C-alpha positions in Angstrom: -69.4 -5.0 51.5 -65.7 -4.2 52.2 -64.7 -5.2 48.7 -67.4 -3.2 47.2 -66.7 -0.3 49.1 -63.1 -0.5 48.1 -64.0 -1.0 44.5 -66.0 2.1 44.6 -63.2 4.1 46.2 -60.7 2.9 43.6 -63.3 4.0 40.9 -63.7 7.3 42.5 -59.9 8.0 42.8 -59.4 6.9 39.1 -62.4 9.4 38.1 -60.7 12.2 40.1 -57.3 11.4 38.5 -58.9 11.4 35.0 -60.8 14.7 35.7 -57.5 16.4 36.9 -55.5 15.1 34.0 -58.4 16.7 31.7 -58.4 19.8 33.4 -54.5 20.2 33.3 -54.6 19.4 29.6 -57.3 22.1 29.0 -55.4 24.7 31.0 -52.2 24.0 29.3 -54.1 24.1 25.8 -55.3 27.5 27.1 -52.0 28.8 28.1 -50.5 27.6 24.8 -53.3 29.3 22.8 -54.6 26.2 21.3 -58.2 26.6 22.6 -60.4 28.8 20.3 -63.0 30.8 22.6 -66.4 31.2 20.8 -67.0 34.7 19.4 -68.9 37.0 21.8 -70.8 39.6 19.9 -71.6 43.0 21.6 -75.3 42.5 20.8 -76.2 38.9 20.2 -79.2 38.0 18.1 -81.3 37.1 21.1 -81.3 40.8 22.0 -83.9 41.3 19.3 -86.3 38.6 20.4 -87.2 37.6 16.9 -87.7 34.3 15.3 -87.4 34.0 11.5 -89.9 31.4 10.6 -89.2 31.7 6.9 -85.6 32.3 5.5 -85.6 32.6 1.9 -82.0 32.0 0.2 -81.8 34.2 -2.9 -77.9 34.5 -3.3 -78.1 34.1 -7.2 -75.4 36.7 -7.5 -73.0 35.4 -4.5 -70.2 33.3 -4.7 -71.5 30.2 -3.0 -68.0 28.4 -3.3 -66.9 30.4 -0.3 -68.8 28.2 2.0 -67.3 24.9 3.6 -63.7 26.1 2.5 -60.7 25.9 4.7 -59.8 29.5 6.1 -57.0 30.7 8.3 -57.7 31.2 12.1 -55.4 33.8 13.9 -54.2 33.6 17.3 -54.3 36.9 19.3 -50.7 37.9 20.4 -50.6 40.8 23.1 -49.0 43.9 21.9 -47.5 44.5 25.3 -44.8 42.1 25.3 -42.4 43.4 28.1 -42.0 45.9 30.8 -40.5 48.6 28.3 -43.7 48.7 26.3 -45.3 51.7 28.4 -42.2 53.8 28.0 -42.2 53.2 24.1 -45.8 54.5 24.1 -44.9 57.5 26.2 -41.9 58.3 24.0 -44.4 58.4 21.0 -46.1 61.2 22.5 -42.9 62.7 23.9 -44.4 62.7 27.5 -41.9 63.1 30.2 -42.0 63.5 34.1 -45.3 61.6 34.4 -47.1 60.4 37.4 -48.6 57.0 37.4 -51.7 55.3 38.8 -52.5 51.6 38.2 -55.6 49.3 38.5 -56.4 45.9 37.3 -58.0 47.3 34.1 -55.4 49.8 32.9 -52.4 51.9 33.8 -52.5 55.7 33.5 -49.8 58.1 32.9 -50.2 61.9 33.1 -48.4 65.1 33.3 -49.8 68.6 33.3 -51.8 68.5 30.1 -51.4 65.0 28.8 -52.7 61.6 29.8 -52.3 58.1 28.5 -54.4 55.0 29.6 -52.4 51.8 28.5 -54.4 48.5 28.7 -52.9 45.0 29.6 -53.2 43.9 26.1 -51.3 46.8 24.8 -54.1 48.9 23.4 -54.0 52.6 24.5 -55.7 56.0 24.6 -53.8 59.4 24.5 -55.4 62.7 25.4 -54.1 66.3 25.5 -56.6 68.3 27.7 -54.8 71.5 27.0 -55.2 71.4 23.3 -58.7 70.2 23.7 -59.9 73.3 25.3 -62.8 75.2 23.5 -62.4 78.2 25.4 -61.8 80.3 22.0 -64.6 78.7 20.0 -62.4 78.4 17.1 -63.7 75.9 14.5 -61.3 73.4 12.9 -60.3 74.8 9.3 -58.6 71.7 7.9 -60.6 69.8 5.1 -61.5 66.3 5.5 -58.7 65.3 3.2 -56.2 67.3 4.9 -57.2 65.7 8.3 -56.9 62.3 6.9 -53.6 62.8 5.5 -52.1 64.5 8.6 -53.5 61.5 10.6 -51.7 58.9 8.4 -48.6 60.8 8.4 -48.7 61.1 12.0 -49.3 57.3 12.7 -46.7 56.2 10.0 -44.0 58.4 11.4 -44.6 57.0 14.8 -44.9 53.3 13.7 -48.5 53.3 14.9 -50.3 52.2 11.8 -49.8 48.4 10.9 -50.1 46.7 7.9 -53.6 46.4 6.4 -55.2 49.5 8.2 -56.8 52.1 5.9 -58.8 55.3 6.6 -62.7 55.2 6.3 -64.2 57.6 3.9 -66.4 59.3 6.6 -65.1 61.2 9.4 -66.5 61.4 12.8 -67.2 65.1 13.9 -68.0 67.3 17.0 -70.1 70.3 16.4 -71.1 73.1 18.5 -73.7 75.9 18.3 -72.5 79.4 19.3 -74.6 82.4 20.2 -72.9 85.6 19.2 -73.4 88.6 21.7 -76.7 90.3 21.2 -78.1 87.5 19.0 -81.3 85.6 19.9 -80.5 82.4 18.5 -77.3 80.3 18.1 -75.6 80.1 14.8 -75.5 77.1 12.6 -73.3 74.4 14.3 -69.8 74.7 13.6 -67.5 71.7 13.4 -65.0 71.9 16.4 -63.2 68.3 15.9 -62.9 65.9 13.1 -61.8 62.2 13.5 -60.5 60.2 10.9 -60.9 56.3 11.8 -58.6 53.5 10.4 -60.0 50.0 10.2 -58.1 46.9 9.2 -58.1 44.0 6.5 -56.6 40.7 7.0 -55.6 38.8 3.9 -57.8 41.1 1.8 -61.0 40.5 4.1 -62.7 43.2 6.1 -62.0 43.0 9.9 -65.0 43.8 12.0 -65.5 44.3 15.6 -63.8 46.8 17.8 -60.4 47.0 16.2 -59.7 50.6 15.1 -57.3 53.7 15.5 -58.9 57.1 15.8 -57.0 60.2 15.6 -59.1 63.3 16.7 -58.2 67.0 15.7 -59.4 70.3 16.6 -57.8 73.8 15.5 -54.7 73.1 17.9 -53.9 69.9 15.9 -54.1 66.3 17.3 -55.8 66.2 20.7 -56.6 62.3 21.0 -55.3 59.1 19.7 -57.2 55.8 20.3 -55.4 52.6 19.3 -57.6 49.5 19.9 -56.4 46.4 18.0 -54.6 43.2 18.3 -51.5 41.8 17.0 -52.0 38.1 15.7 -50.2 35.1 14.1 -51.6 32.2 12.1 -52.9 29.3 14.3 -54.1 26.9 11.8 -56.8 26.5 8.9 -60.2 25.2 9.8 -63.0 23.9 7.3 -65.9 26.3 7.8 -69.7 25.4 8.0 -71.9 25.0 4.9 -74.5 27.4 3.6 -77.3 25.5 5.2 -75.6 25.3 8.6 -74.8 29.0 8.5 -78.6 29.8 7.7 -79.9 27.7 10.5 -77.2 29.6 12.8 -78.9 32.9 12.1 -81.8 31.9 14.4 -79.3 31.2 17.5 -77.5 33.3 20.0 -74.5 32.7 18.2 -75.1 35.1 15.6 -75.4 38.8 15.4 -78.0 40.7 13.3 -79.3 44.0 12.8 -82.5 45.6 11.2 -84.6 48.7 11.7 -87.0 47.9 14.6 -88.8 51.4 13.9 -89.7 50.1 10.3 -90.5 46.6 11.0 -93.0 46.6 13.8 -95.2 43.6 13.3 -94.4 40.0 13.7 -91.6 38.9 11.4 -93.0 37.3 8.3 -90.0 36.5 6.1 -86.1 37.1 6.0 -84.6 37.1 2.5 -81.0 36.7 2.0 -79.7 38.3 -1.0 -75.7 38.5 -0.6 -72.9 37.1 1.6 -69.2 37.6 1.9 -66.3 36.5 4.3 -65.2 38.8 6.8 -63.1 38.3 9.9 -64.1 39.5 13.4 -62.1 40.6 16.5 -64.4 40.6 19.5 -62.3 42.8 22.0 -58.6 44.0 22.0 -59.2 44.6 26.0 -60.2 41.2 27.1 -57.8 38.4 25.7 -58.9 35.8 28.3 -62.4 35.6 26.5 -61.2 36.7 23.0 -58.5 34.4 22.1 -58.5 34.3 18.2 -59.4 36.4 15.2 -61.9 34.4 13.2 -63.8 34.2 10.1 -67.6 34.9 9.8 -70.1 34.8 7.1 -71.5 38.5 6.6 -75.1 38.3 5.1 -77.1 41.0 3.9 -80.8 41.2 2.8 -84.2 42.3 3.7 -86.6 41.4 6.5 -90.5 41.9 6.4 -93.3 42.0 8.7 -96.9 40.8 8.7 -98.0 44.4 8.1 -95.7 44.7 4.8 -93.1 46.8 6.3 -89.6 46.2 5.1 -86.2 46.8 6.5 -82.5 46.1 5.2 -81.1 43.2 7.2 -77.4 42.5 8.0 -76.2 39.3 10.0 -72.8 37.9 11.1 -72.6 34.1 11.5 -69.5 32.6 12.8 -67.9 30.2 10.1 -66.2 27.9 12.3 -68.1 24.7 13.3 -69.0 24.6 17.0 -66.8 21.5 17.6 -63.7 23.8 16.9 -64.5 26.4 19.7 -65.2 26.4 23.4 -67.7 28.8 25.0 -66.8 31.2 27.6 -68.5 31.0 30.9 -71.2 33.5 31.7 -69.9 36.8 32.6 -71.3 36.9 36.1 -69.3 33.6 36.7 -66.2 34.7 35.1 
């Protein structure tokens, strides 16, 4: 009995040592950026509670050679590299004599009329509350092209527009109804603000997710600048999954898809995939512990139909890396 108990104790100690070594190795890999965390989509496929029992592959015009190829995976590098970063951001907007308040989520600097929120990753948001005032009810007079041109010039002159960023054709707008004195009804809505949005390409591929730069204008000029993106460096190339594997993944919580729930109201009859392209995805520039890499995805498009004959356009994002190459994050409530 003594020998058996001693043997069990030795085995237990060896197991604990092995577990400790494995944990230490895992932690070191995480610190070195070698572990690729799985993509966390904002609205996973499971949110739709749909199951596509019949998926038809009709990719006659698509380039099927894009499947199973080796593609670069990029390690995210924080923009905020040292203690001088905050001062550099403040100097961009010529902010002086600022007060500061800090939380675990961000640091806020403000003076009488301006405010900058800087996140631990280096992303930031600037606002000029004095210029944002609507007290005069003056619409913005700049054309869409003038706004985009001024936004790009502003960003380039302050080194705020990294390589690969470009302006979307469509602008965000804020409109307002104004009732003139003596009028019974408000006028047609007038445009008070225009917001050019800049998004990114990596190696010629579209970068989807939350990475963007937005410059908000009113009649006073620039009133807000939001800069949400990650710096990155090449980690390594990884062979991506096949077409069949990607199609199977559409029905799992690992993917993200979208269709019009108001059009398709019956039980799902068929999903027909008609096109596919490679894109990259950056989950969140604000949480670098859960979002470690910028990764390739397959972007499918097509149609989905229900038992009533209703049809809607369909889009899906499927992570292109094999599951064996990534590690899932723990549930948020346990994180």
